[in-house]
C-alpha angles and dihedrals in degrees: 000000000000124000129317118222118207113199108198124207101333086152134139093250091064103028105045123079115246096034120124093248101030104158095210141263096296089074087076090064095064097048095082090047092051090048090052091050093048093048091050095045093045090052089051091054098255121151119240124210125183116205110200128197104240127171141181114239092255098045115153089228087076088073086070103028133029115263110285143156093019115185111257095031126093093249096090090051119111111256114264092245091065101027094104089068095045104096096122109051127172118191114219132187103193137047097271119065087216096061109107094334133109094245095113091051090049091052091049089054096045098040096201121201088228141347123238115197122197135159149079128341098022090183093057123019099019091046096048092045092049092048092049091049090053091047086057090051097249118148106247 
């Protein structure tokens, strides 16, 4: 297999103004770059996985952050600008995309040559996901 691209938290709850955890206007600057990467990797035969912050209404995370990306709302949805690439989506409820998800099993099935991780909140979700991938001996 070729590469596997993990797109972390490019969801409406973080990327659209007016949302509780909107990360700010600079998020708009990375969207074209992510699109270019996804187009290139898709053409090369790479697999694309979106991991999307998704919470239950009573999630403990809301003790640290305001309620956001609640299951059943539009906030955990991939932003419209990237939705055409979002066929394989994994909901996650913690920083790492490996925590209580089936991501590791998916990677075992797909056996990517390497993992490319892009997305929102590079100092939180991207970082924790990349670290957990390395701990599992994936090439990142």
